[in-house]
N, C-alpha and C positions, 0 to 999 in steps of 0.2 A: 384440210390442205396444209394449214399452218403447222399442225402437229407432224404431218408427214415430212414437211420441209425441215422441221427441227430435228427429226430423227435422222434424216439424210445428212444434215450438217454435222451432227454428233458422230455419225459413222465415218464421214469423210475426214473429220478432224482426227479421229482415231487412226485412220489409215495414214494420214500425213505424219502423225506422230510416230507410227511404226516405221515409216520410210525414213524419217529423220534418225531414229535410234539405230536402225539396222542397215543404213545405207552402205556402209563399207563391206558388209556381208554380201551385198548385191553386186558391188563393184569388183571386189577382190575375192577370187575363188581358189584359194591355195590348195594344192595337192601335197599332203605331208610326205608322200613317198610310200614305201621305202625307195630310195634312189640307189641303184647298184654302184659298185666301184667303177670308176671311169674306164679303166682298161678292159673290163669285161664287155663294155658296150662300144667303145671307140678305141680301136687298136692304136697305141702310141700316145693316148691321152693320159693325164694324171690328175688325181684329186688334189686340189689346192684350197687354201683358205683366204678369204678376203676380210679385211679388218676395217670396220666402219668408224667414222668419227665419234659415234656415240657408244662405242665399246662392244659391238656385236662381231662375232666371227661367222661369216657366211660360207657355206660350202659351194664349190665351183669345180668345173673341169677345164683344164687347159690342154689344148692340142697344138704343139709347136708346128711352125710352118716348114716349108721345104728347105729354107736357108735361115741363118740367124737373123738376117735383115729383111725377112719376108714381111709383107704387109700383114697387119693383124686386124681381126674383126671382133668387136665387142657386141655380143648379141643380148638384147634386152627383150625378155619374154613378154607375151601377152598376159592377160589376167588369170589364166588357168594353167593347170598342169605343172610340170617341173622340168628341169634341164634335160632329163633323160629323153623326153619327147622330142627334143631338138637335136638329138644325135645324128639323124640322117642329114640335117642341114649342115652340121659341123663337118660331117664326113665329105659332103659335096664341096664345101669350101676348101677343106684340106686337100682334096684331090686337085684343086686348082692352084695349090701351092701356098695357101694362106694359113696363118696361125689363127686359132679361134679360141675365144673364152666364152663358155657357157656358165651362167651363174643363176642362182635362185635368189629372189628377194627375201627379205625378212618374213618369216611366217610360212614360206614355201619350201618344199623339198627337205623338211626336217630342220630348217633354220629357226633360230630363236626370233622373238619379236613379233610385232603385229603390223601388217602392211598399211600404208597411208602415203599420201603424196610426199610429205617431208621425209619420211623414212626411205622411200624408194629413191629419192634424190641422193641421199647419203649412200645407199647401196651401190648405185651406178658409179658414183665417184670412187668408191672402194674398188670396184671392178677396173676402172680406168687406171687407178694408181697401181694395181697389181700388174697390169700389162706393161706399163711404162717402167716401174721401179724394180719389179722382180723378174718379169719375163723378158725385159729388155726390148720391148717392141719399139720400133722407130716412131717417134711422135708425129713425124710428117707422113707416115704411112698407116695411120690408124683410122679405121672406118667404123662408124657406129651403124648397127642395124637394129631397128626396133619394130616389133610386130604389134599392131593394134595399140593396147595400152603402153607397150614398150616404146612405141613411136613417140608418145608423150614424154616418156622418161628420158630418151636420148635427145629429143629436141630441146628439152630444158637444159640438159648437160651441155649441149653444143653452144648455147648462148654464153656459157662461161668458159668452156674449153672446146673451141672449134676443132673438129676432126679434119682429116684429109678428105673425107666424104661422108655423107649422111644418107642412109637408105631407110625410108619409112614405108612399112608394109601395112596396108589397110588402116591408115591413120584417120582419126576423127578430127573435126575442127576444134572442139573442146569437149570435155566430158559431159557438160550439160546438154550440148547439141546431140550427142549420142544417146544420152539418157532420155531426152524428150521423145526420141523416136520409139522407145520401148515403153515409156510410161507417160503417154500424152495427157493422162488424167491427173497428173501430179505437177505441182509447181517446182519442177526440177531445179531451175536456176536458183530459186530461193532456198532450196533445201541443201544443196551440195556443199560439203566441206572441202572436198578436193576438186580443183578446177581443171588441171591438166590442159592448159590452153595451147594446143599444138600449133595452130595457124599463127597465133601471135608470136610464138617463139621462132618458128622458121622464118618469119619476116625479118628477124634480127640476126640470123645465122649466115655468116659469110663463108660458107663452105658449099661445094657442089652437092646438090640435093636431088635424089631420085625418089619418086613415089611409085609404088607397085600396089595394085589393088585388083579385085575381081569385079567383073561387070555384074555379077549376080549376088553380090554380098548382101546377106539379110541381117547382119549384125551391125556393120558400119555402112550406111548407104554410100554407094559409089560417088554420089555428088559431094559428099563430105571429103572424101579423099582427093577428089579433083580440086575442091576449094583449098585444101592444104597446099596442093601443088601450085595453084594460082598465087598463093600468099608467099611462096618461097622467094627469098631474096636472090638466090643463085640456083634456080631450077636447072638441073642437068637433063633429066629425062622423066617422062611419065610412061609407065608400062601398065596398060590395061590387059588383064588376062580374061579373054572372053569366056563367059559361062561359069566362072569360078565363084564359089561361095567362100565365106570367111575362113572356114577351117578345112577346105579341100586340100588334099595333099599337094597340089600344084602350087598353092600359096604358102605351104609350110617349107618345102624344100625343092620345088620345081625349078626347071632351067631358067624360067623368066626371072625369078627372084635371085637365084645364084648368079646369073650373068650380070644382073644389075649391081650386085655387090662387087664382083670381080672387076667390072668396068671401072668403078670408082677407086678400087684398091690399086689399080695399075695406072690410074690417071696421074699425070705429073702436073704440078702447079704451073700456072702461067697460061 
């Protein structure tokens, strides 16, 4: 019995060691592309470059709005795919008159670098800087939209640079809470290098915040998205999409998500 227990402990220690060493490969699932030219996928869009504070150039697509002073949407992707997969979302937002920036994090979509929480924070700041300094987006009409992991990225950004509105699609409370759902046999909180504390951040964000999630989400439990909404300092709206799973089309670019973004984009302060 003691020998069997010893073997189990050795195997378990090995498993924990592998999880520690390869954790970012489990969290970040970059799709290297190829990503086609913007105009071939999104009529009117153009390929642009974002410049991070640590010297990287990231590829992005910018789709101008209906007018020079149109509200703009900064879209922060989830942990998989690349910006090309968000083209239908950008098209739907553009049809509503909004300007849209789709970008890929470091290591995604052919971009240089390796993803991690600190790097993604620099990446989204470069995206915001592009919209304000090069695209001329009105700072008081800038909306952040983050999907899943991207919700963590824009929630952190909003603590330093509050937007006109914040839309979080399928957010988790923090990365450890999400990880524990999928790896209950591992000491996830002790292992994680990247924390992504969404609920903690939204509690400090003084901007109208809407949360959109699917009632049948098997990746991020709906209870976690509701907990993020409960933590928001300025909750505007909660949108539950009945029967929707994490990657169902209705949560990628469906009317519930698009309407939630447009609603905050046209919302006036006060």
